[in-house]
C-alpha positions in Angstrom: -160.0 176.5 -174.3 -162.0 179.5 -175.2 -163.9 177.5 -177.8 -164.6 174.8 -175.3 -166.0 177.3 -172.8 -168.2 178.9 -175.6 -169.4 175.4 -176.6 -170.2 174.5 -173.0 -172.2 177.7 -172.5 -174.1 177.0 -175.8 -175.0 173.5 -174.7 -176.1 174.8 -171.3 -178.2 177.5 -172.9 -179.8 175.0 -175.3 -180.5 172.6 -172.4 -182.2 175.4 -170.4 -184.2 176.4 -173.4 -185.4 172.9 -173.9 -186.3 172.5 -170.3 -188.2 175.8 -170.4 -190.3 174.5 -173.3 -191.0 171.1 -171.6 -194.6 170.8 -170.4 -195.9 168.3 -167.9 -197.3 165.9 -170.5 -193.8 165.6 -172.0 -192.7 163.8 -168.8 -195.3 161.1 -169.1 -194.2 157.7 -170.2 -197.2 155.5 -170.9 -194.9 152.4 -171.2 -193.9 152.7 -167.5 -195.0 149.4 -165.9 -196.2 147.7 -169.0 -194.2 144.6 -167.9 -193.9 143.4 -164.3 -192.7 140.5 -162.3 -196.0 138.6 -162.5 -198.9 140.9 -163.2 -199.4 143.5 -166.0 -199.8 146.6 -163.9 -200.3 149.2 -166.7 -201.3 149.6 -170.3 -200.1 152.4 -172.6 -203.5 154.1 -172.7 -204.3 157.0 -175.1 -207.1 159.3 -174.1 -208.0 162.7 -172.8 -208.4 163.0 -169.0 -211.5 161.1 -167.9 -212.5 160.8 -171.5 -214.9 158.1 -172.6 -212.7 157.4 -175.6 -209.8 155.3 -174.5 -207.5 152.9 -176.5 -204.3 151.0 -176.2 -202.6 148.7 -178.6 -204.5 145.5 -179.5 -202.1 143.0 -178.1 -202.0 140.8 -174.9 -198.9 142.5 -173.5 -195.9 144.7 -174.6 -193.8 141.7 -175.5 -196.4 140.3 -178.0 -194.9 140.4 -181.5 -198.2 141.0 -183.3 -201.2 143.2 -182.9 -204.7 142.3 -183.8 -206.0 145.2 -185.8 -206.3 148.7 -184.3 -208.3 149.7 -181.3 -211.5 151.8 -181.4 -212.6 152.1 -177.8 -212.1 150.4 -174.4 -215.4 150.3 -172.5 -214.1 149.0 -169.1 -210.7 149.5 -167.6 -208.3 146.9 -169.0 -211.1 144.9 -170.6 -214.1 144.9 -173.0 -212.8 146.6 -176.0 -215.4 147.3 -178.7 -215.1 147.4 -182.5 -211.9 147.1 -184.4 -210.2 148.7 -187.4 -207.7 146.9 -189.6 -205.5 148.3 -192.4 -203.5 146.5 -194.9 -201.9 146.4 -198.4 -200.6 142.9 -198.3 -202.5 140.6 -196.0 -205.5 138.5 -196.9 -208.5 140.5 -196.0 -210.3 139.4 -192.8 -212.5 140.8 -190.1 -209.5 141.4 -187.9 -206.0 141.4 -189.5 -203.2 140.3 -187.3 -199.8 141.9 -188.3 -196.4 142.6 -187.0 -195.8 146.0 -185.4 -192.8 148.3 -185.4 -191.7 151.9 -184.6 -194.5 152.3 -182.1 -194.9 155.7 -180.3 -197.4 156.2 -177.5 -198.1 159.5 -175.8 -201.2 160.3 -173.7 -202.7 162.2 -176.7 -201.2 160.4 -179.7 -200.4 156.9 -181.0 -198.6 155.8 -184.1 -197.3 152.4 -185.3 -196.0 150.7 -188.4 -197.9 147.6 -189.3 -198.3 145.1 -192.2 -194.6 144.7 -192.8 -194.2 148.5 -192.5 -196.5 149.0 -195.6 -198.9 151.0 -193.4 -198.4 153.7 -190.8 -201.4 154.2 -188.5 -201.7 157.4 -186.4 -204.3 158.2 -183.9 -205.5 161.1 -181.7 -208.4 161.2 -179.2 -211.1 163.6 -178.2 -213.8 163.1 -175.4 -216.2 160.8 -177.3 -214.5 160.7 -180.7 -211.1 160.2 -182.3 -209.3 160.2 -185.7 -207.0 157.7 -187.5 -204.7 158.6 -190.3 -203.4 155.7 -192.4 -200.4 156.2 -194.6 -200.1 153.5 -197.3 -196.5 153.3 -198.4 -196.8 150.7 -201.3 -198.6 150.8 -204.7 -200.9 147.9 -203.9 -204.6 148.5 -203.2 -205.2 149.9 -199.7 -207.9 148.3 -197.5 -209.5 149.4 -194.2 -211.9 147.0 -192.4 -214.4 148.3 -189.8 -215.5 145.4 -187.6 -218.3 145.6 -185.1 -217.1 142.6 -183.1 -220.6 141.5 -182.4 -223.4 143.5 -183.8 -224.0 145.4 -187.0 -222.1 147.5 -189.5 -223.6 149.4 -192.4 -222.2 151.8 -195.0 -223.7 154.7 -196.8 -221.4 156.8 -199.0 -218.3 157.7 -196.9 -220.0 156.9 -193.6 -219.9 153.6 -191.6 -222.3 153.2 -188.7 -223.3 150.4 -186.4 -223.3 148.9 -182.9 -221.5 146.4 -180.8 -223.3 144.3 -178.1 -220.8 143.9 -175.2 -220.8 142.3 -171.8 -223.9 142.8 -169.7 -226.2 143.3 -172.8 -224.9 146.9 -173.2 -225.0 148.2 -176.7 -222.3 150.6 -177.9 -222.9 152.6 -181.0 -220.4 153.7 -183.7 -220.2 156.3 -186.5 -217.2 156.8 -188.7 -216.5 159.0 -191.7 -213.6 158.8 -194.2 -212.1 161.6 -196.2 -211.8 159.7 -199.5 -214.5 157.8 -201.5 -213.4 154.2 -201.8 -213.2 152.4 -205.1 -214.8 149.3 -203.5 -216.9 149.1 -200.4 -219.3 146.7 -198.8 -219.9 143.9 -196.3 -216.9 141.6 -195.8 -217.9 137.9 -196.4 -215.4 135.1 -196.4 -212.6 137.5 -197.2 -214.3 139.1 -200.1 -215.6 142.7 -200.3 -219.3 142.4 -201.5 -221.7 145.1 -202.7 -223.9 144.4 -199.7 -224.3 147.6 -197.5 -225.1 145.9 -194.2 -223.4 143.2 -192.1 -224.8 141.6 -189.0 -223.8 139.1 -186.4 -220.4 138.0 -185.0 -217.5 139.9 -186.6 -219.9 141.9 -188.8 -217.6 144.1 -190.9 -217.5 146.6 -193.7 -214.4 146.9 -195.9 -213.3 149.8 -197.9 -210.6 149.7 -200.6 -208.7 152.4 -202.5 -206.3 152.3 -205.4 -203.3 154.6 -204.9 -204.7 156.0 -201.7 -201.6 157.4 -200.2 -203.2 158.7 -197.1 -206.7 158.0 -195.7 -208.2 159.6 -192.7 -211.1 158.2 -190.7 -212.8 160.2 -187.9 -215.3 158.4 -185.6 -217.3 158.6 -182.4 -218.9 156.1 -180.1 -222.0 156.4 -178.0 -223.9 154.5 -175.3 -227.1 156.2 -176.5 -227.5 155.9 -180.3 -225.8 156.1 -183.7 -227.4 159.5 -184.0 -225.7 160.6 -180.8 -222.4 159.3 -182.0 -222.8 161.3 -185.2 -223.7 164.4 -183.2 -220.6 164.0 -180.9 -218.4 163.6 -184.0 -219.9 166.8 -185.5 -219.4 168.7 -182.2 -215.8 167.5 -181.6 -214.1 166.7 -184.9 -215.3 168.6 -187.9 -212.2 168.1 -190.0 -209.6 165.5 -190.9 -206.6 167.3 -189.3 -205.1 164.7 -186.9 -202.5 167.2 -185.7 -205.2 169.6 -184.6 -207.0 166.8 -182.6 -203.7 165.8 -181.0 -202.9 169.3 -180.1 -206.3 169.8 -178.4 -205.8 166.6 -176.4 -202.3 167.7 -175.5 -203.6 171.0 -174.2 -206.2 169.1 -172.1 -203.5 167.0 -170.6 -201.3 170.0 -169.7 -204.2 171.7 -168.1 -204.9 168.7 -165.8 -201.3 167.7 -165.1 -200.3 171.3 -164.6 -202.5 171.5 -161.5 -199.5 170.2 -159.7 -196.2 171.9 -160.5 -193.0 170.3 -159.2 -189.4 171.5 -159.4 -185.9 170.6 -158.0 -186.3 166.7 -158.1 -184.1 164.5 -155.9 -183.4 162.3 -159.0 -183.5 163.0 -162.7 -186.3 160.4 -163.1 -188.5 161.9 -160.4 -190.3 164.2 -162.8 -191.1 161.4 -165.2 -192.3 159.0 -162.4 -194.4 161.8 -160.9 -196.2 162.9 -164.0 -196.6 159.4 -165.3 -198.3 158.5 -162.0 -200.5 161.5 -162.2 -201.5 160.6 -165.8 -202.6 157.2 -164.4 -204.8 158.9 -161.9 -206.7 160.8 -164.7 -207.9 157.7 -166.7 -210.8 156.9 -164.6 -213.7 157.3 -163.8 -214.8 158.1 -167.4 -217.4 160.7 -168.2 -220.4 159.1 -170.0 -222.3 162.3 -170.4 -223.2 162.9 -174.0 -224.8 166.3 -174.9 -226.4 166.8 -171.5 -227.6 163.2 -171.0 -226.2 159.8 -170.1 -226.7 156.1 -170.2 -227.0 154.7 -166.7 -225.6 151.1 -166.5 -227.8 150.2 -163.6 -231.0 150.0 -165.6 -229.7 150.7 -169.2 -231.9 153.8 -169.4 -230.9 157.3 -170.6 -231.3 160.2 -168.2 -230.6 163.9 -168.3 -227.4 165.0 -166.5 -229.5 167.0 -164.0 -226.7 169.4 -163.0 -223.9 166.8 -162.8 -221.9 165.1 -165.5 -222.1 161.3 -165.1 -219.0 159.2 -164.4 -218.4 155.5 -164.1 -215.7 152.8 -164.4 -214.3 153.1 -160.9 -212.9 150.2 -158.9 -213.6 151.7 -155.5 -211.7 149.1 -153.5 -208.6 150.4 -155.2 -209.3 154.1 -155.7 -210.9 155.2 -152.4 -207.5 155.1 -150.7 -205.8 157.9 -152.6 -207.2 158.6 -156.0 -210.5 160.1 -154.7 -208.7 162.1 -152.0 -206.3 163.5 -154.6 -209.3 164.8 -156.7 -210.8 166.4 -153.5 -207.7 168.6 -153.6 -207.1 169.3 -157.3 -210.5 168.7 -158.9 -213.3 169.1 -156.3 -216.0 170.0 -158.8 -215.3 166.9 -160.8 -215.1 164.8 -157.6 -218.5 166.1 -156.6 -219.9 165.0 -160.0 -218.4 161.6 -159.5 -220.0 161.1 -156.1 -223.3 162.3 -157.5 -222.8 159.7 -160.3 -222.3 156.9 -157.7 -225.6 158.1 -156.0 -227.3 158.0 -159.4 -226.0 154.5 -160.1 -227.4 153.3 -156.8 -230.7 155.2 -157.3 -231.4 153.3 -160.5 -230.1 150.0 -159.1 -233.0 147.6 -158.5 -231.9 147.2 -154.8 -230.7 150.8 -154.3 -227.3 149.6 -153.1 -224.2 151.8 -153.4 -221.9 150.5 -156.0 -218.5 148.9 -155.4 -217.1 148.4 -159.0 -219.3 150.5 -161.2 -218.6 150.4 -164.9 -220.3 151.2 -168.2 -221.4 147.5 -168.4 -222.8 147.5 -164.8 -221.5 147.0 -161.3 -219.4 143.8 -161.2 -219.3 143.8 -157.3 -215.6 142.6 -157.2 -213.2 142.4 -154.3 -214.6 142.8 -150.8 -216.4 145.4 -148.6 -218.2 148.6 -149.6 -215.5 151.3 -149.7 -217.6 153.7 -151.7 -218.8 154.9 -148.3 -215.3 156.1 -147.6 -215.3 158.2 -150.8 -218.5 159.9 -149.6 -217.3 160.4 -146.0 -214.0 161.8 -147.1 -215.4 164.3 -149.5 -218.0 165.6 -147.0 -215.5 165.8 -144.1 -213.3 167.9 -146.4 -216.0 170.4 -147.3 -217.4 169.1 -150.6 -221.1 169.7 -151.1 -223.4 169.7 -154.1 -224.4 166.0 -153.7 -227.3 164.5 -151.7 -225.6 163.2 -148.5 -228.9 161.7 -147.2 -229.3 159.6 -150.3 -225.7 158.6 -150.3 -226.0 157.4 -146.7 -229.2 155.4 -147.3 -227.6 153.6 -150.3 -224.3 153.0 -148.5 -226.1 151.7 -145.4 -228.3 149.4 -147.6 -225.2 148.0 -149.3 -223.7 147.1 -145.9 -226.9 145.9 -144.2 -228.9 144.3 -147.1 -226.3 143.1 -149.7 -224.1 140.2 -148.8 -220.6 141.1 -147.6 -219.2 138.0 -149.3 -216.5 138.9 -151.8 -217.2 139.1 -155.5 -220.9 138.6 -154.9 -223.9 140.9 -155.5 -226.7 139.0 -153.9 -228.8 139.7 -150.8 -227.4 139.1 -147.3 -226.9 135.4 -146.4 -226.4 133.6 -143.1 -222.8 134.8 -142.8 -224.0 138.4 -143.0 -226.5 137.8 -140.2 -223.6 136.2 -138.2 -221.5 139.3 -138.8 -224.2 141.8 -137.7 -224.8 139.7 -134.6 -221.4 138.6 -133.5 -219.2 141.3 -135.1 -216.9 139.1 -137.3 -217.1 136.7 -140.3 -216.5 133.1 -139.2 -213.8 131.1 -140.9 -213.9 127.4 -142.0 -211.4 125.0 -140.5 -208.8 123.6 -142.9 -210.5 121.0 -145.1 -214.0 122.0 -144.0 -216.5 122.3 -146.9 -218.5 125.4 -147.6 -222.2 125.0 -146.9 -223.4 128.6 -147.2 -224.9 129.6 -150.5 -223.7 132.9 -151.7 -220.0 132.3 -151.1 -217.8 132.5 -154.3 -216.1 129.1 -154.8 -212.8 130.7 -155.8 -212.8 133.9 -153.7 -213.9 132.1 -150.5 -215.1 134.0 -147.3 -212.0 136.1 -146.8 -213.1 136.5 -143.1 -210.3 138.7 -141.8 -210.3 141.4 -144.5 -214.1 141.4 -144.7 -214.4 141.9 -141.0 -211.7 144.6 -140.9 -212.8 146.4 -144.0 -216.5 146.4 -142.9 -215.4 147.8 -139.5 -213.8 150.7 -141.4 -216.9 151.1 -143.7 -219.1 151.3 -140.6 -216.8 153.9 -139.1 -217.4 155.9 -142.3 -221.1 155.4 -141.9 -220.9 156.8 -138.4 -219.2 159.9 -139.7 -221.9 160.5 -142.3 -224.7 159.8 -139.7 -223.2 162.3 -137.4 -223.2 164.9 -140.2 -226.8 164.2 -140.9 -227.8 164.4 -137.2 -228.7 160.7 -137.0 -227.3 160.3 -133.5 -228.6 156.7 -132.9 -227.1 155.5 -136.1 -223.8 157.3 -135.5 -223.5 155.6 -132.1 -224.4 152.2 -133.4 -221.9 152.3 -136.3 -219.2 153.8 -134.2 -219.6 150.7 -131.9 -219.5 148.5 -135.0 -216.3 150.2 -136.1 -214.4 148.3 -133.4 -215.4 144.9 -134.7 -211.8 144.4 -135.9 -211.0 143.7 -132.2 -213.0 140.5 -132.4 -210.3 138.9 -134.5 -207.2 140.3 -132.8 -205.1 137.6 -131.2 -203.3 139.0 -128.2 -201.0 136.0 -128.1 -199.6 136.7 -131.6 -200.4 140.3 -132.3 -202.1 139.4 -135.6 -205.6 139.4 -136.8 -206.5 135.7 -136.8 -209.4 133.8 -138.3 -211.9 132.6 -135.8 -214.5 129.8 -136.1 -218.3 130.2 -135.6 -217.9 129.2 -131.9 -215.5 132.1 -131.2 -212.3 130.0 -131.2 -209.1 131.1 -133.0 -208.2 128.5 -135.6 -205.2 126.5 -134.6 -201.9 126.3 -136.5 -202.3 129.4 -138.6 -199.2 130.5 -140.5 -199.7 134.2 -141.2 -197.6 133.9 -144.3 -199.1 130.9 -146.1 -202.3 129.7 -144.5 -205.5 130.2 -146.5 -204.8 128.5 -149.9 -204.3 130.3 -153.2 -204.1 134.1 -152.5 -204.7 133.2 -148.8 -208.4 133.8 -149.6 -209.7 131.2 -147.1 -208.6 133.6 -144.4 -207.2 136.8 -146.0 -207.2 138.1 -149.6 -204.5 138.4 -152.2 -202.2 139.3 -149.4 -201.3 137.4 -146.3 -201.8 138.0 -142.6 -198.7 140.2 -142.4 -200.5 142.8 -144.6 -203.8 142.6 -142.9 -202.1 143.0 -139.5 -202.2 146.7 -140.3 -205.7 147.0 -141.9 -207.2 149.3 -139.3 -207.1 152.5 -141.3 -209.5 154.4 -139.1 -207.9 153.7 -135.8 -204.1 153.2 -135.7 -204.1 154.5 -132.1 -206.2 151.6 -131.0 -204.1 149.2 -132.9 -201.1 150.6 -131.1 -202.9 149.9 -127.8 -203.8 146.4 -128.9 -200.1 145.7 -129.7 -198.9 146.8 -126.4 -197.8 150.4 -127.0 -195.6 152.5 -129.3 -192.4 150.5 -129.0 -194.0 147.1 -129.6 -196.0 148.6 -132.5 -192.8 150.0 -134.2 -191.0 146.7 -133.6 -193.8 144.9 -135.4 -193.6 147.4 -138.3 -189.8 146.8 -138.4 -190.4 143.0 -138.5 -192.9 143.5 -141.4 -190.2 145.1 -143.5 -187.6 142.7 -142.5 -189.3 139.3 -142.2 -188.1 136.6 -144.6 -190.6 135.4 -147.3 -190.5 132.0 -145.7 -190.1 130.1 -148.9 -188.3 130.5 -152.2 -189.6 133.3 -154.3 -191.2 131.0 -156.9 -193.0 129.1 -154.1 -194.1 132.3 -152.4 -195.4 133.9 -155.6 -197.0 130.7 -156.8 -199.4 131.0 -153.9 -199.5 134.8 -153.5 -199.1 136.2 -157.0 -200.6 139.6 -156.0 -198.3 139.9 -153.0 -195.3 141.2 -155.0 -193.0 144.2 -154.7 -191.8 142.7 -151.4 -189.7 144.4 -148.8 -189.8 141.6 -146.2 -193.4 140.7 -145.8 -194.5 144.2 -147.0 -196.0 144.2 -150.5 -195.6 147.4 -152.4 -197.6 145.9 -155.2 -201.1 145.8 -153.6 -203.4 148.5 -152.3 -204.0 147.2 -148.7 -200.3 147.9 -148.0 -200.3 151.6 -149.1 -200.9 153.1 -145.7 -198.5 150.9 -143.8 -195.3 153.0 -144.2 -197.1 156.0 -142.8 -198.0 154.2 -139.5 -194.6 154.9 -137.9 -195.7 158.5 -137.5 -198.6 157.4 -135.3 -196.2 155.7 -132.9 -193.6 158.4 -132.4 -191.2 157.6 -135.3 -192.1 159.9 -138.2 -188.5 159.8 -139.4 -189.0 156.1 -140.2 -192.0 157.0 -142.4 -189.8 159.6 -144.1 -187.1 157.0 -144.7 -189.3 154.1 -145.7 -191.5 156.1 -148.2 -188.4 157.5 -149.9 -186.9 154.1 -150.2 -190.0 152.4 -151.5 -190.7 154.9 -154.3 -187.1 154.9 -155.5 -186.9 151.1 -155.2 -190.1 150.1 -157.0 -191.2 153.0 -159.3 -188.9 153.7 -162.2 -189.3 155.3 -165.7 -189.1 152.0 -167.6 -191.1 149.1 -168.8 -190.8 147.3 -165.4 -191.2 150.5 -163.4 -194.3 149.5 -161.4 -194.2 146.6 -159.0 -197.6 145.2 -159.5 -201.3 145.9 -158.9 -201.8 149.4 -160.5 -205.6 149.6 -161.0 -206.3 152.8 -162.9 -204.9 155.2 -160.3 -205.3 153.0 -157.2 -201.5 152.8 -156.7 -200.4 155.7 -158.8 -202.2 158.2 -156.5 -200.1 156.8 -153.6 -197.0 157.7 -155.6 -198.3 161.2 -156.4 -199.1 161.9 -152.7 -195.9 160.3 -151.4 -193.7 162.3 -153.8 -195.5 165.5 -152.7 -194.7 164.6 -149.1 -198.1 163.8 -147.5 -200.7 161.0 -147.6 -204.4 160.5 -146.5 -204.0 157.4 -144.3 -207.7 157.5 -143.3 -210.1 158.7 -146.0 -213.0 160.1 -144.0 -210.6 161.8 -141.6 -209.7 165.4 -142.8 -206.0 165.0 -142.1 -202.8 164.0 -144.0 -199.7 162.3 -142.5 -196.4 163.9 -143.6 -193.8 161.9 -145.3 -190.8 163.2 -147.2 -191.1 165.4 -150.4 -189.2 164.4 -153.5 -189.0 167.9 -154.8 -187.6 171.1 -153.5 -190.8 173.0 -154.4 -194.3 171.9 -155.2 -197.3 174.0 -156.2 -200.7 172.5 -155.9 -203.4 174.5 -157.7 -206.6 174.1 -155.6 -210.1 175.4 -156.4 -210.9 179.1 -157.0 -207.3 180.0 -157.8 -205.8 179.1 -154.5 -202.3 177.6 -154.4 -200.7 175.4 -151.8 -196.9 175.7 -151.8 -194.7 173.0 -150.3 -191.1 174.1 -149.9 -188.6 171.5 -148.9 -185.5 173.5 -148.0 -182.3 171.5 -148.6 -184.2 168.6 -150.1 -182.0 166.1 -152.0 -181.7 162.4 -152.6 -180.2 161.8 -149.2 -181.7 164.8 -147.4 -185.0 163.1 -146.7 -185.5 163.9 -143.0 -187.6 166.7 -141.6 -185.8 168.9 -139.1 -188.5 171.5 -138.6 -191.6 172.8 -140.3 -194.0 175.8 -140.5 -197.5 176.0 -142.0 -198.6 179.4 -143.1 -195.9 181.0 -140.9 -196.8 179.0 -137.8 -194.4 176.5 -136.3 -195.5 172.9 -137.0 -194.3 170.4 -134.5 -196.5 167.4 -135.5 -196.1 165.0 -138.4 -199.5 165.8 -139.9 -201.6 168.6 -141.3 -205.3 169.0 -141.3 -207.4 169.6 -144.4 -208.3 173.0 -142.9 -204.6 173.9 -142.9 -204.4 173.7 -146.6 -207.8 174.0 -148.2 -207.4 177.7 -148.8 -203.9 177.4 -150.0 -200.8 178.6 -148.1 -197.3 177.5 -147.6 -195.8 174.5 -145.9 -192.1 174.8 -145.3 -190.0 171.8 -144.4 -186.4 172.0 -143.5 -184.7 168.8 -144.6 -181.4 167.1 -143.7 -179.5 163.9 -144.3 -179.7 163.2 -140.5 -182.9 162.1 -138.8 -184.4 164.3 -136.2 -185.9 161.9 -133.6 -187.3 164.8 -131.6 -189.5 166.4 -134.2 -193.1 165.2 -134.3 -192.4 162.3 -132.0 -193.9 163.2 -128.6 -197.2 161.7 -127.4 -200.0 163.9 -128.5 -198.3 164.9 -131.7 -199.4 161.9 -133.7 -202.0 162.1 -136.5 -205.6 161.7 -135.4 -207.4 158.4 -135.2 -211.0 157.4 -134.4 -212.2 157.7 -130.8 -210.5 155.5 -128.2 -212.1 152.2 -127.6 -214.7 152.9 -124.9 -214.0 151.2 -121.6 -217.7 150.3 -121.3 -217.4 147.9 -124.2 
């Protein structure tokens, strides 16, 4: 018995020691969500936080049995990889060598894989603009490494390979690599043969290097959007050796510094730490920093400019990230967020029309999805005290995007007849079933999406009114505040839904809020059905409550959303609405327009329902495994919701300096704010079942409302929540205690 006790104590001691040595990055699982029900939510990306150098395995999905060479750099999120490196001892030599893969390991700062029938082990570690590969060749056969431009030029001189790749949007990416061993054969690859020609041009232009008895070969490289010379300079500044472990350790340190800005302890489940830090890792992939030695390539006009006091960032799908990813950075990285907003302004400044971007990337603004939610990013940052960017320019460019650019989804042209209609009548008109489109400027696949465009633009105009107020532009502020109620024009009081309306002001007949609108419901909604867009009034939940007939009716409608049958078999439902996954009733956990919905109970006197639903949703849909993300994770768009929700609060309305409380997943949370300030969230008695708030204090003051203001926490402090397994229906539920909304609808309207 004594031996068993001693053994148990030893095991416990070793476990505590192991936990003490565990750092935040050790909880990250890049494989989480690599497979999902229909979509591919995540990729196992290796990079440093916000680094320009990003890679993931060269395969279509996790279940693919082969990889197509090795990655060099991903230019745009989830697309547009440039260059390629292949390594082999057995395969016929080609520009890209497809092989099996085995024993793969992915960490945020390190990648390794066995390829070529396990004859080659490839290892990789990233820096900001550069990276290093180490190839271990296990057999005695000649070892070959192929550097492929993809589409451009490659040339070799001694142990250096340099060149460029022409990618989408006529953007040229430059490359410079250096190997640590002089090859026995080297030259342009032509028809599978290594020639003595030093330069290769055109499609799949490639240089091959071959060694006899190589053992290990290291290749360090950098990419640039400016020039080969700049790539070479970045390499010289970042990786001056061939020590892969040293590069990986530096990247690991960077990850721990960023992830460590939020410390969590006492999780409700063992997996909570892994889900939390993996979600936070997803929030740090984008936007990427394009600054190179004090200057940057601007995708708007393909010119190079000095950084001018701000580092330049791009690759930001604002339709996804404005909701939570940008508000998260306002808290934990305000200086970086300021640079990002300055970069959006710089992108618009060099755009030929001076329109604020919507989907900026290194290859240009692709103008995807709908609306102009970059204005929410600006308004939110300013309302929460961020300065250091030109608010006047931001306002002018945001206003121009809403007034001069078409509001039509996935389009970047000038305003068309439908835009004029919106600005005159306050809604986008819908076509009747079977009616042909006659307006030029409407995407044939994406359609008009009249309900989300009307609702989303109403919100954007509310954000414009906030900025105009800050600038003292009173007339503009009044005008855009009035426009912010345009969602009312599509509210159907008979059904309580936002309902497509024709150009004559009539609600279309026979609308099924689950299935009308064709593929993705795009003829009337977008990716999600009418049940999702029923709640898409982020800036004014109070008015939505009034439209629905009061608190009780509003909460009943929320209950129905989470309980309503799909209406068809799952395969029929998802064949029409493949983005509307992660369902709990008609609620879709898998798409960004749904993210604020669970928090709306708190606006109608039932904060305990928000606490229950948020806890349930995270534990139901987010797990530490390959299928651990329900759907549409767009580089932090959804993961930031997980981070906020697990901390116990959420920014329902970017542009409003307030956070709605939910239910923390940890007994203690420390958020490191700017200037050494710390916000502590203590959830006393928190456990898997103890999810209900009984009482609260903020900085020693009693808190009887289910929300906190940004001013409450911007200088740090302590939020204490007393938790229980039993709901407290009295706390935070009285009229007047609900989170703030926009101004009430004026009676004069």
